[in-house]
Structure formats: structure tokens, C-alpha cells
C-alpha positions in Angstrom: -124.6 178.4 -95.9 -127.2 178.9 -98.6 -126.4 175.5 -100.1 -126.8 173.9 -96.6 -130.2 175.6 -96.0 -131.3 174.6 -99.4 -130.3 171.0 -98.7 -132.0 171.1 -95.3 -135.2 172.5 -96.9 -135.2 169.9 -99.5 -134.7 167.2 -96.9 -137.4 168.6 -94.8 -139.8 168.8 -97.7 -138.9 165.2 -98.6 -139.6 164.2 -95.0 -143.0 165.9 -95.1 -143.8 164.2 -98.4 -142.8 160.8 -97.0 -144.9 161.4 -93.9 -147.9 162.4 -96.1 -147.4 159.4 -98.3 -147.1 157.1 -95.3 -150.4 158.6 -93.9 -152.1 158.1 -97.3 -150.9 154.5 -97.4 -152.0 153.9 -93.9 -155.5 155.1 -94.5 -156.7 152.8 -97.2 -160.4 152.9 -96.8 -162.9 155.7 -95.8 -166.4 154.6 -95.0 -169.4 156.9 -94.8 -171.7 155.9 -91.8 -175.2 157.3 -92.2 -178.0 157.3 -89.7 -181.1 159.3 -88.6 -180.5 160.4 -85.0 -178.5 163.5 -83.7 -174.9 162.7 -82.9 -175.5 163.3 -79.2 -178.3 160.7 -78.9 -177.5 157.4 -77.1 -177.2 155.1 -80.1 -174.7 157.2 -82.1 -172.8 158.2 -79.0 -172.7 154.9 -77.1 -173.0 152.3 -79.8 -172.1 153.5 -83.3 -169.2 155.7 -82.3 -167.9 152.9 -80.1 -168.1 150.5 -83.1 -166.5 153.0 -85.5 -163.7 153.9 -83.0 -163.0 150.2 -82.5 -162.8 149.6 -86.2 -160.4 152.5 -86.7 -158.2 151.5 -83.8 -158.1 147.8 -84.7 -157.2 148.6 -88.3 -154.4 150.8 -87.1 -155.9 153.7 -89.0 -156.2 151.9 -92.3 -160.0 152.3 -92.1 -161.4 155.7 -91.4 -165.2 156.1 -90.7 -166.8 159.4 -91.4 -170.1 159.7 -89.3 -173.1 161.5 -90.8 -175.9 161.8 -88.2 -179.4 163.2 -88.7 -179.6 162.2 -92.4 -176.8 164.6 -93.4 -176.2 162.7 -96.6 -179.8 163.5 -97.7 -182.9 161.4 -98.0 -185.3 160.1 -95.4 -184.8 157.4 -92.8 -186.9 154.9 -94.8 -184.4 155.3 -97.6 -181.4 154.3 -95.5 -181.3 150.6 -96.5 -181.4 151.5 -100.2 -178.7 154.1 -99.6 -176.5 151.2 -98.4 -177.4 149.0 -101.3 -176.9 151.8 -103.9 -173.7 153.1 -102.3 -174.9 156.5 -101.3 -173.6 155.4 -97.9 -171.2 152.7 -97.1 -172.7 151.7 -93.7 -176.1 152.6 -92.3 -178.0 152.1 -89.1 -181.7 151.9 -89.5 -185.0 150.5 -88.2 -185.9 147.5 -90.3 -189.6 148.4 -90.0 -189.0 151.7 -91.9 -189.4 149.6 -95.0 -192.7 147.8 -94.1 -193.0 144.2 -95.1 -189.6 144.1 -96.9 -188.0 141.9 -94.3 -190.9 140.0 -92.8 -188.9 137.4 -90.9 -187.4 140.0 -88.6 -190.9 141.0 -87.5 -191.1 137.9 -85.2 -189.2 140.0 -82.6 -191.7 142.9 -83.0 -194.7 140.8 -82.0 -196.6 142.2 -79.0 -195.8 141.0 -75.5 -193.3 138.5 -76.8 -189.8 139.8 -76.0 -188.8 140.1 -72.4 -185.1 141.0 -72.5 -183.2 143.1 -75.2 -180.0 141.2 -74.9 -181.6 137.8 -75.2 -183.7 139.0 -78.2 -180.7 140.6 -79.9 -178.7 137.4 -79.5 -181.6 135.3 -80.9 -182.1 137.8 -83.7 -178.4 137.5 -84.8 -178.5 133.7 -84.7 -181.7 133.6 -86.7 -180.3 136.2 -89.2 -177.4 133.8 -89.8 -179.6 130.8 -90.3 -182.7 132.2 -92.0 -182.5 135.8 -93.0 -179.3 136.4 -95.0 -181.0 136.0 -98.4 -183.5 138.6 -97.4 -180.8 141.3 -97.1 -179.4 141.1 -100.6 -177.0 143.9 -101.5 -175.8 144.4 -97.9 -173.5 142.8 -95.4 -175.3 142.8 -92.0 -172.9 143.7 -89.2 -175.3 143.8 -86.3 -178.9 143.0 -85.4 -180.6 144.1 -82.3 -183.7 145.4 -80.5 -184.3 148.1 -78.0 -185.7 147.9 -74.5 -189.4 147.9 -73.6 -191.7 150.1 -75.7 -193.5 152.7 -73.6 -196.6 154.8 -74.3 -196.0 158.6 -74.0 -199.2 160.5 -74.1 -201.0 163.8 -73.5 -203.7 162.0 -71.4 -203.2 159.2 -69.0 -203.6 155.7 -70.5 -204.3 152.7 -68.3 -206.6 150.4 -70.2 -206.6 149.5 -73.9 -210.0 151.4 -74.2 -208.1 154.6 -73.4 -206.5 154.3 -76.8 -209.8 154.7 -78.6 -209.8 157.5 -81.0 -206.2 158.6 -80.3 -203.7 159.3 -83.0 -200.6 157.4 -82.0 -197.2 157.3 -83.7 -195.9 153.9 -84.5 -192.5 152.9 -85.9 -193.2 149.8 -87.9 -195.9 147.7 -89.6 -196.3 145.3 -86.6 -196.5 148.1 -84.1 -199.0 150.0 -86.2 -201.1 146.8 -86.4 -200.9 146.6 -82.7 -202.1 150.2 -82.2 -204.9 149.7 -84.7 -206.0 146.5 -82.9 -206.1 148.3 -79.6 -208.4 151.0 -81.0 -205.9 153.8 -81.8 -205.4 155.4 -85.1 -201.8 154.5 -86.0 -199.6 157.2 -87.6 -196.5 155.8 -89.1 -193.4 158.1 -88.9 -189.7 157.9 -88.2 -188.7 158.8 -84.7 -187.0 162.2 -85.6 -190.5 163.5 -86.6 -192.0 162.7 -83.2 -191.3 166.0 -81.4 -192.9 168.3 -84.1 -195.8 165.9 -84.5 -196.5 166.0 -80.7 -196.1 169.8 -80.4 -198.4 170.5 -83.3 -201.1 168.0 -82.2 -200.6 165.8 -85.3 -200.4 162.9 -82.8 -201.8 162.5 -79.3 -199.2 159.9 -78.2 -196.2 158.0 -79.3 -194.7 154.7 -78.5 -190.9 154.7 -78.1 -188.5 153.3 -75.5 -187.4 155.5 -72.6 -183.8 155.8 -73.8 -184.5 158.1 -76.8 -187.0 160.3 -75.0 -184.4 162.7 -73.7 -182.9 163.4 -77.2 -186.4 164.0 -78.5 -187.5 166.0 -75.4 -190.6 163.9 -75.2 -191.1 164.4 -71.4 -191.3 168.2 -72.1 -194.0 167.7 -74.7 -196.3 165.1 -72.8 -196.7 164.4 -69.1 -198.0 160.9 -69.1 -196.1 157.6 -69.6 -197.4 154.0 -69.5 -195.1 151.1 -69.0 -195.8 147.4 -68.6 -194.8 144.5 -66.3 -193.5 141.3 -67.9 -193.1 140.9 -71.6 -192.6 144.1 -73.6 -195.6 145.8 -75.3 -193.4 145.9 -78.3 -189.9 146.4 -79.5 -188.5 147.1 -83.0 -185.6 145.5 -84.9 -182.5 147.4 -86.1 -179.6 146.5 -88.4 -176.2 147.9 -89.0 -175.7 147.2 -92.7 -172.7 147.7 -95.0 -172.7 147.9 -98.7 -171.9 144.3 -99.9 -169.5 145.4 -102.7 -167.6 147.7 -100.4 -167.2 144.9 -97.8 -166.2 142.4 -100.5 -163.6 144.9 -101.8 -161.7 145.1 -98.6 -158.5 143.1 -98.3 -158.8 140.0 -96.2 -157.1 141.4 -93.1 -159.5 144.4 -93.0 -162.5 142.2 -93.6 -161.3 140.4 -90.5 -161.2 143.6 -88.5 -164.8 144.4 -89.5 -165.9 140.8 -88.7 -164.2 140.8 -85.3 -166.1 144.0 -84.3 -169.5 142.8 -85.7 -171.8 139.9 -85.3 -173.3 138.2 -82.2 -171.3 139.9 -79.4 -171.7 143.4 -81.0 -175.5 142.8 -81.4 -175.9 141.9 -77.8 -173.8 144.9 -76.7 -175.9 147.2 -78.9 -179.3 145.9 -77.7 -178.1 145.8 -74.1 -176.7 149.4 -74.2 -180.0 150.7 -75.5 -181.9 148.9 -72.8 -179.5 150.1 -70.1 -180.1 153.7 -71.1 -183.8 153.4 -70.3 -183.3 153.9 -66.6 -181.6 157.4 -66.7 -184.2 158.7 -69.1 -187.1 157.4 -67.0 -185.5 158.9 -63.9 -185.3 162.3 -65.7 -189.0 162.2 -66.6 -189.9 161.2 -63.0 -187.8 164.0 -61.5 -189.5 166.4 -63.9 -192.8 165.5 -62.1 -194.3 163.6 -65.0 -197.0 160.9 -64.4 -195.5 157.4 -64.9 -198.1 154.6 -64.8 -196.6 151.1 -64.3 -199.2 148.5 -65.1 -198.9 145.4 -62.9 -198.8 141.9 -64.3 -202.5 141.4 -64.3 -203.2 144.6 -66.1 -200.4 144.0 -68.6 -201.9 140.5 -69.3 -205.2 142.2 -70.3 -203.3 144.3 -72.9 -201.5 141.1 -74.1 -204.8 139.3 -74.5 -206.2 142.3 -76.5 -203.2 142.2 -78.7 -203.4 138.5 -79.6 -205.2 139.2 -83.0 -202.0 140.9 -84.1 -200.1 137.6 -83.7 -202.8 135.6 -85.5 -202.8 138.1 -88.4 -199.0 138.0 -88.7 -199.1 134.2 -88.8 -201.6 134.2 -91.6 -199.6 136.8 -93.5 -196.4 134.7 -93.1 -198.3 131.7 -94.4 -199.4 133.6 -97.5 -195.7 134.3 -98.1 -194.7 130.7 -97.7 -193.0 131.4 -94.4 -193.6 129.2 -91.4 -194.3 132.0 -88.8 -195.0 129.6 -86.0 -191.5 128.0 -86.5 -190.0 131.4 -86.2 -191.9 132.2 -83.0 -190.9 128.8 -81.5 -187.2 129.2 -82.5 -187.0 132.8 -81.2 -188.6 131.8 -77.9 -186.2 128.9 -77.5 -183.2 131.0 -78.2 -184.3 133.8 -75.9 -185.2 131.4 -73.1 -181.8 129.8 -73.5 -179.8 133.0 -73.4 -177.3 133.4 -70.7 -175.5 136.6 -70.0 
């Protein structure tokens, strides 16, 4: 009996060891995904987790993606791109404009009153990344490129005309948006979006520009009561990338590269931009139901703001020219691709 028990125990232990070995063999790659928003915010929950879950499922568990929200691996949001390049993280999601001027071609989609649809712009952005921008992103493999829905002004005092910006300290997310705020008479204060709630509550800023979708996670409607949105082209949007360390990507076996590729690219970019835009409506409704003052400027009033913002476009074109980049060609191509987008 003792011998039989010993044999069974040995066989059981061998089975456990075999199962463990099988699991270890199945999980060949673990990737660290790093980003700046809380895990419950829309982008991590509805875009990044969906992407990561799809990768894990399609790879049959051979790729595991550990998710690190809220800068849990350390550093600050403007350091995310370098973290991907240096291997601190394997994959990062970031705002391209957190590193001002480093990727100037992407700024075409941040020009004021230019983009009208997040899906169309995200599609155009990916196509232009493939044809014009890959050399700009040395050290990383770009997996997705997208923009959010319409940028909205959230302020302590009601803002209707550009002159209402005069003297206000307004948070901006990127070089081009800060140029817009400055042109409209505000004092731009650059900061990553996680810093917005504290800056509003302490009076460091009087207003912020962000899309509706992220306002709930940041509790912005609890900190300010006024919101100004536009009719027609967006006041602004910002560009995002999902970027992977190039060496890590190149080190994957071909079949796992194919899994990553199949879950990245054009369709994923459109999905991501569209998902962000779709989440504007629930967040706006929550602010409305809370009794906040939402000002929707009509087409004529919005056109006045667009005219006041035109110097930003002219300055960007001059800046691109100084860098040897044909900015007008980028504008024309982006417009053509966005106009030709079909859902």
C-alpha cells in the first residue's frame, strides 16, 4: 500500500510538473503595458484592455500583457515614449504632444478647427504614419494612431467669445493647443491630463481643454460648472500612439508578430478613435444632469473662433517650412483622406 501511495504521489507530482512546464512553454512572452490614466478610465477599460485581451486570446496564452495604469512603473507621462524606446516598458500609450515638437508631422491633426470626425482622422493618421512618419518614430513599433473627439472648454466662468479667454490660465495638452490658447488670449499652462483635477481645485488654472469622455474619470464637472463646445470642425484634438519597443517586437517569433499585427494598424486605430468619441455623449449627459452650464456655440459663432485661430495654422506652416517639411502638403493629404473616409 505504501509503495502504491508513493508511486501515485510521484505520478501526481510528475503530472503537476508537466502541467507547470506546459504552462511555462505556453506563455512565451510577457509584455509590460504602461500608461497614465487610472485603470477604470475609458481608454484603459474600453480600448487598451480590449487590445491586450485580444492579443492574449489570439496568441492562445503565449503572450501575456501585464497592465500598469497611472504611471505605476514610475516616471511622468512625457517620459512614456522614451520608456518604450529604452525598454522600461514594452508597450506604452501616450499623447504624442507630451514631447513637444518631437514628432511635428503628427501635429497636422492637432491644427485648430480642422478635424471633424475622430474615426476619419484616426484612419487618415494611420495612413499618413505608414507613408510619412515611420522614420520619425525610431526605436518603437507603432501599433495604433488615433485622435479623440471634439476638444471642449471646461471653465470656472462662462466662455462664449474668444475675448472671454483674455487673462485666463488654461491647461493645454500639446504644443499646438497651447499655441491656440495663446493666440486666443489665454495664458497656456502645459500639463498632462492627470494633473488637471488638482490644478483646477487649487486655482492653478482657471479652465482646461479636454474632450468630454475623460471628464468623468477626472471629476471635472464637480470642479467647474461651465462647458463650451463648438458646432462643425473641432476646436482641437490631440494625437495618440500605442507604441511597442522595436527590439521586443523584432524578437517575437513570426507567428506572434502576426498576432500583434492582426490586432494593430488601421482598423484598431479607427476603433480606438471612434471609441473615445463615442464616450463623449455619456460624460456630457452626466454634466448636464448635474445642472452644469453647457454652452453650444452655433456654426456662425464657431466660425468666429476659427477665424481667430488662423494665425496658429500660419505659424505651424512656417515652422514646418523651417524644418524642411511641406506642411501644406500634409494638410492637403489629411483633408483628402478624411473627406474620403467611409465608415
